[in-house]
KEKE-3310 file (N, C-alpha, C; in steps of 0.2 Angstrom, whole numbers, plus 5000, padded with zeros to 4 digits):
npx = (5005:5009:5019:5015:5007:5018:5023:5012:5015:5027:5023:5016:5025:5033:5024:5023:5034:5038:5027:5033:5045:5052:5042:5040:5032:5020:5013:5002:5002:4997:5004:5005:5017:5032:5042:5056:5059:5069:5067:5068:5067:5067:5064:5057:5058:5051:5063:5069:5075:5090:5092:5105:5102:5106:5099:5095:5084:5072:5068:5052:5049:5039:5036:5029:5029:5029:5028:5033:5020:5022:5020:5006:5002:5016:5031:5032:5018:5006:4992:4975:4968:4952:4941:4924:4920:4912:4914:4925:4939:4952:4950:4948:4961:4973:4967:4965:4979:4984:4977:4982:4995:4994:4988:4998:5007:5002:5000:5011:5013:5009:4999:4990:4982:4968:4954:4941:4934:4920:4906:4903:4915:4924:4919:4919:4934:4935:4930:4938:4952:4950:4959:4964:4960:4953:4937:4930:4912:4896:4882:4871:4882:4887:4880:4879:4891:4892:4884:4887:4900:4904:4909:4915:4907:4916:4914:4903:4902:4902:4891:4894:4889:4879:4873:4867:4860:4851:4843:4842:4832:4835:4829:4831:4828:4819:4812:4794:4790:4781:4780:4786:4778:4775:4787:4786:4789:4801:4817:4830:4848:4857:4870:4876:4873:4874:4873:4867:4860:4861:4853:4845:4837:4829:4823:4816:4804:4799:4794:4784:4775:4771:4776:4784:4799:4807:4819:4837:4852:4868:4880:4889:4896:4890:4894:4895:4882:4876:4881:4874:4861:4863:4868:4857:4858:4848:4832:4829:4839:4850:4857:4868:4862:4866:4861:4860:4872:4866:4861:4872:4872:4864:4852:4850:4848:4831:4823:4810:4804:4812:4814:4824:4832:4834:4841:4840:4832:4841:4842:4853:4864:4874:4890:4906:4922:4939:4945:4936:4924:4904:4897:4883:4878:4891:4897:4890:4895:4894:4882:4878:4875:4879:4881:4877:4875:4875:4878:4886:4899:4902:4902:4912:4917:4903:4897:4885:4877:4866:4859:4852:4846:4837:4832:4819:4813:4816:4820:4819:4828:4844:4858:4872:4888:4902:4914:4923:4929:4938:4932:4940:4949:4961:4954:4961:4970:4961:4952:4962:4965:4954:4954:4964:4958:4947:4953:4959:4950:4947:4956:4966:4972:4962:4954:4959:4956:4946:4937:4934:4925:4925:4926:4922:4916:4914:4916:4918:4919:4909:4905:4896:4884:4882:4868:4862:4862:4850:4838:4843:4844:4833:4825:4830:4824:4811:4811:4816:4829:4845:4861:4869:4860:4866:4882:4883:4883)
npy = (4996:5008:5005:5009:5022:5029:5027:5034:5045:5050:5050:5061:5073:5070:5076:5087:5092:5093:5100:5113:5114:5120:5119:5115:5120:5119:5129:5139:5153:5169:5180:5194:5204:5210:5205:5203:5197:5187:5187:5176:5180:5194:5209:5227:5239:5254:5267:5284:5294:5309:5320:5334:5347:5356:5373:5387:5398:5409:5424:5434:5451:5463:5479:5496:5509:5525:5542:5559:5570:5585:5604:5611:5623:5626:5624:5611:5607:5617:5628:5622:5632:5631:5637:5639:5636:5646:5660:5666:5655:5659:5672:5669:5663:5671:5681:5674:5669:5682:5685:5674:5678:5689:5683:5677:5685:5691:5681:5672:5658:5646:5645:5636:5639:5632:5626:5618:5606:5609:5614:5601:5594:5604:5603:5587:5586:5596:5587:5575:5582:5584:5593:5603:5612:5626:5634:5642:5644:5646:5647:5635:5625:5625:5621:5606:5601:5603:5594:5583:5582:5589:5601:5619:5634:5649:5663:5673:5682:5699:5711:5725:5730:5724:5707:5697:5689:5688:5677:5682:5680:5681:5685:5687:5704:5704:5695:5687:5684:5690:5686:5676:5664:5664:5657:5643:5626:5632:5634:5631:5641:5637:5641:5629:5614:5613:5626:5640:5651:5651:5638:5632:5640:5648:5636:5632:5641:5642:5626:5631:5637:5629:5629:5622:5621:5619:5611:5610:5617:5615:5627:5629:5639:5657:5668:5661:5657:5668:5675:5664:5666:5678:5675:5668:5654:5650:5650:5659:5661:5660:5667:5676:5690:5706:5719:5735:5752:5766:5784:5796:5789:5790:5783:5765:5752:5745:5729:5721:5735:5743:5743:5731:5733:5748:5758:5761:5769:5782:5782:5780:5766:5755:5756:5749:5750:5755:5751:5739:5743:5744:5757:5766:5783:5787:5784:5783:5791:5801:5804:5796:5778:5762:5746:5731:5714:5699:5701:5711:5705:5701:5712:5717:5708:5705:5720:5726:5717:5722:5729:5719:5710:5706:5710:5698:5694:5690:5682:5674:5684:5677:5670:5674:5670:5660:5657:5644:5629:5613:5599:5596:5605:5618:5625:5637:5644:5643:5656:5663:5666:5669:5684:5690:5689:5698:5708:5710:5712:5725:5732:5739:5729:5720:5724:5717:5703:5695:5706:5712:5714:5705:5697:5690:5699:5704:5714:5713:5704:5695:5689:5675:5660:5640:5641:5654:5649:5640:5644:5640:5628:5624:5626:5617:5605:5608:5604:5593:5589:5580:5579:5567:5568:5580:5576:5563:5545)
npz = (4999:5002:4995:4983:4984:4985:4971:4963:4969:4963:4949:4948:4952:4942:4933:4936:4933:4918:4915:4917:4910:4895:4878:4862:4850:4839:4829:4819:4807:4798:4790:4786:4776:4768:4756:4746:4731:4723:4705:4692:4679:4665:4671:4667:4675:4682:4685:4693:4687:4692:4684:4674:4668:4656:4649:4635:4641:4630:4637:4633:4635:4638:4639:4643:4637:4641:4635:4637:4634:4624:4631:4631:4618:4615:4602:4598:4601:4595:4600:4593:4582:4575:4562:4556:4537:4532:4526:4513:4511:4508:4514:4527:4531:4530:4538:4550:4553:4557:4569:4576:4579:4585:4598:4601:4604:4616:4625:4626:4619:4607:4590:4579:4564:4558:4542:4543:4532:4534:4543:4551:4552:4557:4570:4574:4574:4586:4593:4593:4596:4612:4622:4613:4607:4599:4594:4582:4582:4576:4584:4583:4580:4590:4597:4597:4596:4607:4613:4607:4612:4623:4622:4628:4630:4628:4626:4618:4602:4600:4587:4584:4595:4598:4604:4597:4581:4565:4553:4536:4522:4506:4490:4470:4463:4454:4460:4460:4472:4488:4501:4513:4512:4498:4496:4492:4489:4481:4473:4485:4491:4501:4515:4523:4529:4544:4547:4558:4556:4542:4540:4549:4558:4547:4543:4555:4555:4542:4544:4554:4549:4541:4526:4513:4504:4488:4480:4490:4489:4492:4496:4502:4511:4517:4510:4498:4496:4494:4484:4475:4473:4466:4456:4450:4451:4462:4467:4479:4494:4509:4523:4535:4544:4549:4559:4549:4551:4557:4551:4558:4569:4577:4582:4587:4575:4576:4580:4573:4568:4560:4542:4534:4527:4529:4522:4511:4510:4507:4494:4486:4480:4488:4492:4493:4501:4501:4512:4513:4519:4518:4513:4513:4504:4510:4526:4543:4552:4543:4540:4532:4528:4536:4528:4533:4532:4525:4512:4510:4510:4499:4488:4482:4474:4464:4465:4461:4469:4478:4470:4464:4470:4484:4503:4508:4521:4539:4552:4567:4580:4583:4595:4596:4586:4594:4603:4606:4619:4617:4625:4636:4637:4646:4660:4665:4654:4646:4649:4649:4635:4630:4636:4631:4617:4619:4619:4608:4600:4600:4594:4582:4573:4573:4563:4552:4552:4562:4562:4552:4537:4526:4537:4550:4553:4567:4584:4596:4611:4624:4639:4641:4646:4645:4644:4636:4624:4622:4615:4606:4605:4609:4594:4586:4594:4590:4577:4578:4575:4577:4584:4577:4564:4557:4561:4557:4561)
capx = (5000:5013:5024:5008:5007:5025:5022:5006:5016:5032:5021:5012:5029:5035:5019:5023:5042:5036:5024:5037:5048:5051:5039:5040:5023:5017:5009:4999:5001:4994:5009:5007:5023:5034:5046:5062:5061:5072:5063:5073:5065:5069:5059:5057:5058:5055:5070:5070:5083:5088:5095:5107:5100:5108:5095:5095:5078:5073:5059:5049:5047:5033:5038:5024:5033:5024:5034:5031:5020:5023:5017:5002:5005:5025:5031:5029:5013:5003:4986:4972:4965:4947:4938:4920:4921:4906:4915:4930:4942:4958:4950:4949:4966:4975:4964:4966:4987:4984:4973:4987:5001:4991:4985:5004:5010:4997:5000:5016:5009:5008:4993:4991:4974:4966:4949:4941:4931:4913:4904:4904:4921:4924:4915:4923:4942:4934:4929:4945:4958:4946:4963:4972:4958:4948:4933:4926:4907:4890:4877:4871:4888:4892:4875:4881:4898:4893:4879:4891:4907:4906:4913:4911:4907:4920:4913:4900:4903:4897:4892:4892:4884:4873:4874:4863:4860:4846:4845:4838:4830:4834:4829:4832:4826:4813:4807:4790:4790:4782:4781:4787:4774:4777:4794:4787:4794:4806:4823:4835:4853:4859:4879:4878:4866:4876:4874:4862:4856:4857:4850:4841:4831:4824:4818:4810:4802:4798:4789:4779:4771:4767:4778:4788:4804:4809:4827:4840:4858:4872:4883:4899:4897:4887:4897:4893:4875:4876:4882:4871:4854:4866:4869:4852:4857:4842:4824:4830:4843:4849:4862:4867:4860:4866:4858:4866:4873:4861:4866:4876:4871:4857:4850:4849:4842:4826:4822:4803:4801:4815:4815:4829:4835:4830:4847:4835:4827:4844:4841:4859:4866:4880:4898:4912:4927:4946:4944:4932:4916:4901:4893:4877:4878:4896:4899:4886:4898:4896:4877:4875:4872:4884:4878:4882:4872:4881:4881:4892:4906:4904:4901:4919:4918:4897:4897:4879:4872:4861:4856:4849:4844:4834:4828:4813:4812:4819:4820:4818:4835:4850:4861:4878:4893:4905:4923:4922:4934:4939:4931:4946:4955:4962:4952:4965:4972:4954:4950:4969:4964:4949:4954:4967:4954:4944:4959:4963:4943:4947:4963:4966:4975:4955:4952:4962:4955:4939:4932:4932:4918:4925:4928:4915:4912:4914:4916:4919:4916:4905:4904:4889:4885:4878:4862:4861:4860:4845:4834:4844:4840:4823:4823:4832:4821:4806:4813:4819:4837:4850:4868:4868:4859:4871:4887:4883:4883)
capy = (4999:5011:5007:5011:5028:5032:5027:5039:5053:5051:5050:5066:5075:5071:5079:5094:5094:5093:5108:5118:5113:5123:5115:5118:5120:5120:5135:5141:5161:5172:5184:5202:5208:5213:5202:5205:5189:5187:5185:5173:5185:5201:5214:5232:5242:5262:5270:5288:5296:5314:5325:5341:5349:5363:5374:5393:5401:5416:5426:5440:5455:5469:5485:5501:5517:5531:5549:5564:5577:5591:5606:5614:5628:5624:5624:5606:5606:5622:5625:5623:5636:5630:5642:5634:5639:5650:5665:5663:5653:5665:5677:5668:5658:5676:5684:5671:5671:5689:5682:5670:5681:5694:5680:5673:5690:5692:5674:5669:5652:5647:5643:5635:5640:5627:5629:5612:5608:5609:5615:5596:5593:5606:5599:5582:5589:5598:5581:5574:5585:5587:5596:5608:5615:5631:5633:5649:5641:5647:5645:5626:5621:5624:5616:5601:5601:5601:5588:5577:5579:5592:5607:5622:5640:5652:5668:5675:5688:5705:5713:5734:5732:5716:5699:5693:5692:5684:5675:5685:5676:5684:5684:5690:5709:5704:5689:5687:5682:5696:5684:5670:5658:5662:5651:5636:5623:5636:5631:5636:5641:5638:5640:5623:5612:5614:5635:5641:5656:5647:5633:5631:5645:5647:5627:5632:5646:5636:5623:5634:5640:5626:5630:5616:5623:5612:5606:5614:5617:5619:5632:5631:5646:5662:5672:5658:5658:5676:5674:5659:5669:5684:5672:5665:5647:5645:5656:5662:5662:5663:5670:5678:5696:5711:5729:5742:5756:5771:5790:5800:5783:5794:5777:5759:5748:5741:5723:5721:5741:5744:5740:5725:5737:5754:5760:5763:5777:5785:5782:5777:5762:5754:5757:5746:5756:5751:5748:5734:5744:5745:5761:5772:5789:5789:5781:5784:5799:5807:5808:5788:5773:5757:5739:5724:5711:5695:5704:5718:5702:5701:5718:5718:5700:5707:5725:5727:5712:5724:5732:5713:5706:5711:5703:5697:5692:5690:5676:5676:5682:5671:5670:5676:5665:5657:5654:5636:5627:5605:5597:5595:5611:5619:5632:5644:5644:5646:5662:5669:5665:5675:5691:5692:5691:5705:5715:5712:5714:5732:5733:5739:5722:5714:5724:5713:5698:5693:5711:5711:5712:5697:5687:5688:5706:5703:5720:5713:5698:5697:5681:5669:5655:5638:5644:5656:5645:5637:5649:5636:5621:5625:5627:5612:5600:5609:5601:5584:5588:5578:5581:5561:5571:5584:5576:5558:5541)
capz = (5001:5003:4989:4976:4986:4983:4963:4962:4969:4959:4944:4949:4953:4934:4927:4936:4930:4911:4914:4919:4906:4887:4876:4855:4847:4832:4826:4809:4807:4793:4791:4780:4773:4762:4755:4742:4729:4717:4700:4684:4673:4663:4672:4665:4682:4682:4687:4693:4688:4693:4677:4678:4659:4652:4644:4636:4639:4627:4640:4631:4641:4635:4643:4642:4638:4642:4631:4643:4630:4625:4634:4628:4616:4613:4595:4598:4602:4597:4601:4586:4580:4569:4559:4551:4531:4531:4523:4509:4514:4511:4519:4535:4533:4532:4546:4555:4554:4560:4576:4580:4580:4591:4604:4604:4607:4622:4629:4625:4618:4598:4589:4569:4563:4550:4540:4541:4526:4534:4550:4553:4551:4563:4577:4574:4575:4590:4598:4591:4600:4617:4627:4613:4602:4600:4590:4581:4578:4577:4588:4580:4581:4598:4602:4592:4599:4616:4615:4605:4617:4627:4621:4633:4626:4633:4627:4612:4600:4598:4580:4585:4602:4599:4608:4592:4571:4562:4543:4529:4515:4499:4481:4467:4465:4451:4460:4460:4480:4489:4506:4515:4510:4491:4493:4493:4481:4477:4475:4491:4491:4508:4515:4525:4534:4550:4549:4563:4551:4535:4540:4556:4558:4541:4543:4558:4551:4536:4547:4560:4543:4534:4520:4511:4500:4484:4480:4494:4487:4499:4491:4505:4517:4516:4505:4490:4495:4491:4475:4470:4470:4462:4450:4450:4453:4466:4469:4485:4497:4516:4527:4541:4544:4555:4557:4548:4556:4555:4550:4564:4576:4582:4586:4584:4571:4578:4576:4571:4568:4557:4536:4536:4520:4529:4520:4501:4509:4504:4486:4483:4479:4494:4488:4496:4500:4499:4518:4515:4521:4514:4516:4507:4506:4516:4534:4548:4554:4537:4537:4528:4531:4536:4528:4538:4530:4521:4503:4510:4510:4492:4486:4479:4469:4464:4465:4461:4472:4481:4464:4458:4476:4490:4507:4509:4529:4542:4555:4575:4584:4585:4597:4592:4588:4598:4605:4612:4620:4616:4632:4642:4637:4654:4661:4665:4648:4641:4651:4645:4629:4630:4640:4626:4614:4620:4619:4601:4596:4601:4592:4576:4569:4572:4555:4546:4554:4561:4563:4545:4532:4525:4539:4553:4556:4576:4586:4601:4615:4630:4644:4641:4649:4641:4645:4631:4618:4624:4610:4596:4604:4606:4588:4583:4596:4587:4573:4578:4573:4582:4582:4571:4558:4556:4559:4556:4569)
cpx = (5006:5018:5018:5009:5013:5026:5016:5010:5024:5030:5017:5019:5033:5029:5021:5031:5041:5032:5028:5043:5049:5048:5038:5033:5022:5011:5006:4997:4998:5000:5006:5013:5028:5042:5054:5062:5065:5069:5070:5072:5068:5062:5060:5053:5058:5057:5068:5075:5085:5094:5098:5106:5105:5104:5094:5087:5078:5064:5058:5048:5043:5033:5032:5029:5030:5029:5029:5028:5021:5018:5014:5004:5013:5024:5028:5021:5008:4995:4981:4967:4958:4942:4932:4922:4915:4909:4922:4936:4950:4958:4952:4957:4971:4971:4966:4974:4987:4982:4977:4994:5000:4991:4995:5009:5007:5000:5008:5016:5007:5003:4996:4982:4973:4958:4946:4937:4923:4911:4904:4912:4924:4922:4917:4931:4940:4935:4937:4950:4956:4952:4967:4967:4954:4944:4930:4919:4901:4886:4875:4875:4888:4886:4877:4885:4898:4886:4885:4896:4910:4909:4911:4913:4911:4917:4908:4903:4899:4899:4890:4887:4879:4877:4869:4862:4853:4847:4840:4838:4832:4834:4829:4827:4818:4808:4801:4787:4790:4781:4784:4784:4774:4784:4793:4786:4796:4811:4828:4842:4855:4867:4882:4874:4868:4875:4867:4858:4855:4853:4842:4835:4826:4820:4813:4802:4796:4792:4783:4775:4768:4771:4785:4794:4804:4816:4832:4845:4861:4878:4891:4899:4892:4889:4894:4887:4871:4875:4876:4864:4857:4866:4863:4853:4852:4838:4826:4836:4845:4856:4863:4865:4862:4865:4863:4866:4869:4865:4866:4874:4867:4853:4851:4844:4838:4823:4814:4801:4803:4815:4823:4835:4833:4837:4845:4833:4834:4843:4847:4862:4872:4886:4903:4920:4932:4948:4939:4925:4911:4897:4887:4876:4884:4893:4892:4889:4898:4886:4873:4873:4879:4881:4881:4881:4877:4882:4885:4897:4907:4903:4907:4918:4908:4896:4890:4873:4867:4856:4849:4848:4841:4834:4823:4809:4816:4816:4818:4826:4838:4855:4867:4882:4896:4912:4921:4930:4934:4936:4933:4952:4957:4961:4955:4967:4966:4952:4954:4968:4960:4948:4959:4963:4950:4948:4959:4957:4943:4953:4961:4967:4968:4952:4953:4959:4946:4934:4930:4927:4918:4928:4922:4912:4910:4916:4920:4917:4913:4904:4897:4894:4879:4870:4859:4859:4854:4839:4834:4843:4836:4822:4825:4826:4815:4807:4816:4825:4842:4857:4871:4865:4863:4879:4887:4882:4889)
cpy = (5005:5013:5009:5019:5033:5032:5033:5047:5054:5052:5057:5071:5075:5074:5086:5098:5096:5096:5110:5118:5117:5118:5117:5117:5123:5126:5138:5149:5164:5179:5188:5203:5208:5209:5202:5197:5191:5182:5183:5175:5190:5204:5221:5236:5251:5264:5277:5292:5303:5317:5330:5342:5355:5366:5383:5392:5408:5419:5434:5445:5460:5474:5492:5507:5523:5539:5552:5568:5584:5596:5610:5620:5631:5624:5618:5604:5612:5621:5627:5627:5634:5638:5638:5640:5643:5657:5662:5662:5656:5669:5673:5666:5663:5681:5680:5671:5678:5689:5679:5673:5687:5690:5676:5678:5690:5685:5670:5663:5653:5643:5643:5635:5635:5630:5622:5613:5609:5612:5609:5596:5597:5602:5593:5583:5592:5592:5576:5576:5588:5595:5602:5611:5621:5632:5639:5648:5645:5644:5636:5622:5619:5620:5608:5599:5600:5594:5581:5575:5582:5598:5612:5630:5645:5661:5668:5681:5694:5707:5722:5733:5727:5713:5697:5693:5689:5683:5679:5680:5683:5682:5688:5697:5711:5697:5691:5686:5689:5695:5678:5665:5658:5658:5645:5632:5628:5631:5636:5634:5640:5637:5634:5620:5613:5622:5636:5646:5656:5642:5633:5634:5646:5641:5629:5636:5643:5630:5625:5637:5636:5627:5624:5619:5617:5610:5613:5612:5618:5621:5633:5638:5651:5665:5667:5656:5663:5676:5669:5663:5673:5681:5670:5656:5644:5652:5660:5657:5664:5663:5673:5687:5700:5715:5733:5747:5763:5779:5793:5797:5788:5787:5771:5757:5743:5735:5722:5727:5744:5740:5736:5729:5745:5759:5763:5767:5784:5787:5781:5770:5761:5754:5752:5750:5752:5751:5741:5735:5744:5751:5763:5780:5792:5787:5784:5792:5803:5809:5800:5783:5767:5748:5734:5716:5706:5698:5708:5710:5701:5705:5720:5713:5704:5713:5727:5722:5718:5727:5725:5710:5710:5704:5705:5696:5690:5684:5678:5679:5679:5673:5672:5670:5665:5657:5649:5636:5617:5606:5598:5601:5613:5625:5638:5646:5647:5655:5665:5672:5670:5680:5694:5691:5696:5712:5716:5714:5723:5736:5735:5736:5719:5716:5720:5705:5696:5700:5714:5710:5705:5693:5689:5694:5706:5712:5720:5707:5699:5688:5679:5661:5647:5639:5649:5656:5640:5638:5642:5630:5619:5623:5620:5604:5601:5605:5594:5583:5587:5580:5572:5564:5575:5579:5567:5554:5542)
cpz = (5001:4997:4983:4976:4982:4976:4962:4965:4967:4950:4942:4949:4945:4931:4927:4933:4924:4913:4914:4912:4897:4884:4869:4854:4841:4829:4819:4810:4801:4793:4785:4778:4768:4761:4748:4739:4723:4710:4694:4679:4671:4666:4672:4672:4682:4687:4688:4691:4688:4688:4678:4669:4660:4649:4643:4633:4636:4634:4636:4636:4638:4639:4638:4640:4638:4639:4634:4637:4632:4626:4630:4626:4615:4605:4595:4597:4603:4597:4594:4584:4573:4568:4554:4544:4529:4527:4518:4513:4514:4514:4527:4536:4533:4537:4551:4557:4559:4569:4580:4583:4586:4597:4607:4608:4615:4626:4628:4622:4610:4598:4581:4571:4557:4548:4539:4535:4525:4540:4553:4555:4558:4569:4578:4577:4581:4598:4598:4595:4606:4622:4623:4606:4605:4595:4589:4577:4580:4582:4590:4582:4585:4602:4601:4595:4606:4617:4612:4610:4620:4629:4624:4628:4630:4631:4617:4610:4599:4593:4582:4592:4603:4600:4600:4584:4571:4555:4541:4523:4511:4494:4477:4467:4461:4453:4460:4468:4483:4500:4507:4511:4504:4490:4493:4485:4477:4478:4479:4490:4499:4511:4516:4529:4542:4552:4553:4559:4544:4535:4543:4557:4554:4542:4549:4557:4545:4539:4551:4555:4541:4528:4519:4504:4495:4487:4485:4492:4491:4494:4495:4508:4515:4510:4497:4489:4492:4484:4473:4470:4467:4458:4448:4448:4458:4466:4475:4489:4503:4517:4532:4540:4550:4553:4555:4552:4553:4556:4559:4570:4579:4587:4583:4578:4577:4577:4576:4570:4561:4549:4538:4531:4521:4527:4511:4503:4506:4495:4480:4484:4485:4492:4492:4495:4500:4507:4520:4520:4517:4516:4510:4509:4510:4521:4537:4551:4548:4536:4534:4534:4531:4535:4531:4537:4525:4514:4503:4509:4504:4487:4480:4473:4465:4466:4465:4464:4476:4474:4462:4466:4482:4497:4510:4516:4532:4547:4563:4576:4586:4590:4593:4593:4593:4599:4610:4612:4619:4625:4639:4643:4645:4654:4662:4659:4645:4644:4651:4640:4628:4632:4633:4617:4613:4619:4611:4597:4596:4598:4585:4569:4569:4565:4551:4548:4557:4563:4557:4542:4529:4527:4544:4555:4562:4576:4591:4603:4620:4632:4643:4644:4644:4639:4641:4625:4618:4619:4605:4599:4606:4600:4586:4587:4592:4579:4569:4576:4581:4579:4577:4565:4554:4556:4559:4564:4571)
residu = (MET:LYS:LYS:ALA:TRP:LEU:VAL:VAL:ALA:LEU:LEU:ILE:LEU:SER:ALA:LEU:ILE:ALA:ALA:CYS:GLN:PRO:GLN:THR:VAL:GLU:VAL:THR:ARG:VAL:VAL:THR:GLN:THR:GLU:GLN:VAL:GLU:VAL:PRO:VAL:GLU:VAL:GLU:VAL:PRO:VAL:GLU:VAL:THR:ARG:VAL:VAL:THR:GLU:THR:VAL:THR:GLU:THR:VAL:THR:GLU:THR:VAL:VAL:GLU:GLU:MET:ALA:ALA:LEU:GLY:SER:GLU:GLU:ARG:PRO:ILE:LYS:VAL:LEU:PHE:VAL:PRO:SER:VAL:ASP:VAL:ASP:ALA:ILE:ILE:SER:GLY:GLY:ASP:VAL:LEU:ALA:GLN:ALA:LEU:SER:ASP:ALA:THR:GLY:LEU:ASN:TYR:GLU:VAL:SER:VAL:PRO:THR:SER:TYR:ALA:ALA:THR:ILE:GLU:GLU:MET:CYS:ALA:SER:PRO:ASP:ASP:THR:ILE:GLY:PHE:ILE:PRO:ALA:GLN:GLY:TYR:VAL:LEU:ALA:ASN:ASN:ARG:CYS:GLY:VAL:THR:VAL:GLY:ALA:ALA:ALA:VAL:ARG:PHE:GLY:LEU:SER:TRP:TYR:ALA:ALA:GLN:LEU:VAL:VAL:PRO:MET:ASP:SER:GLU:ALA:GLN:SER:VAL:ALA:ASP:LEU:ALA:GLY:LYS:THR:TRP:CYS:ILE:PRO:ASP:PHE:GLY:SER:THR:SER:GLY:TYR:LEU:TYR:PRO:SER:ALA:LEU:PHE:THR:GLU:MET:GLY:ILE:GLU:PRO:GLY:GLU:ILE:VAL:GLU:ALA:GLY:GLY:HIS:SER:ASN:SER:MET:LEU:ALA:VAL:TYR:ASN:GLY:ASP:CYS:ASP:PHE:ALA:THR:ALA:PHE:PHE:SER:PRO:PRO:LEU:LEU:PRO:ASN:TYR:ASN:ARG:ALA:TRP:THR:TYR:GLY:VAL:ASP:ASP:PRO:GLU:ILE:TRP:ARG:GLU:ALA:GLY:VAL:SER:PRO:VAL:ARG:ASN:GLU:ALA:GLY:ARG:THR:PHE:VAL:ASN:GLY:GLY:PRO:ASP:GLU:GLY:GLY:TYR:ARG:VAL:LEU:ASP:ALA:ARG:ALA:SER:VAL:ALA:ASP:THR:ALA:PRO:ASP:ILE:PHE:ASP:ARG:THR:ARG:ILE:LEU:ALA:LEU:THR:ASP:GLN:ILE:PRO:ASN:ASP:THR:VAL:SER:PHE:GLY:PRO:ASP:PHE:PRO:LEU:ASN:THR:ALA:ASN:THR:ILE:VAL:ASP:ALA:LEU:VAL:GLU:PHE:THR:ASP:SER:GLU:ALA:CYS:ASP:GLN:SER:ILE:CYS:SER:GLU:GLU:PHE:TYR:ASN:TRP:SER:GLY:LEU:GLU:ALA:VAL:THR:ASP:GLY:PHE:TYR:ASP:PRO:VAL:ARG:ALA:ALA:MET:ASP:PHE:LEU:GLY:ILE:THR:ALA:GLU:ASP:ILE:LEU:GLY:GLY)
# end
């Protein structure tokens, strides 16, 4: 019995010793890993290579070069003085040069005179050169230019104390027409479609009266318009009218009261003297008259024009022509030029320039604002005339 118990004890002890000894155990594991494997075949493997490359690179650089503009009024950039071709171009050029020299002497600036081919071309030039142009343009031309690009008025012309003028409707002396109504269907010569007195105001008069003239012939200036009716090229013509000066300057001619040709009372024909003035029975200081309407500008070419033509009627009063400036013209310079022009119109030199009967027949300037030309705007609105009608799109 004792021997059996000993055997059992030895067996238990052997088991305990075996449990405490290291043992080899077979284990199945799932292992994820990256292994290098030798491949017994040729395989193309992408290889990243760092290379040093020497290249020539052409770079195009665009630079904006801003050239400094010459000073306004310098020899390189003279101020442009533009005149509408309302009278003989040669007279404008020669007289314009006299004016330009006087302005240069007074202001120290340089000027360049030109006469574009039409009223419209004059306006377009002012709009195209907004910071260096001066325009001697009539009332309608100013309104058109103001509407087109913002041209500004500097001053209005004065003719012998008056800041207004009118349009005259002239017919041959032997014309059967005795009133404006008699002009219906008749051939009409005008200076230019952009002319205030030559076209705009007569058109407004005809429209108001319900009169429709016949063919319209553009003669190219007030002088040519008067010569056209004188030569029989049309039944009637229009141009500017300035009132005559009366004997001894006792009083001024009165619009709507005095006859436009009051000087016919003297019983003698007007005569143009060597100084270019047209008198009837001597000048006003001699008890005679001085004639100032558009026919006086061609009295040397057609001395008998007053005997062969007559004024049939006048239109409403028109604000006088302007000295206008491009929309970006420097204000201080413009004021200086206007002051110089005022002095010029009071000088003898002006008689060979804008004060001449062959030129614009001005005698002075006065300051005006844009509103001075509202009557012209009203006439254009009444007729439905726009800048596009005269100047094109």
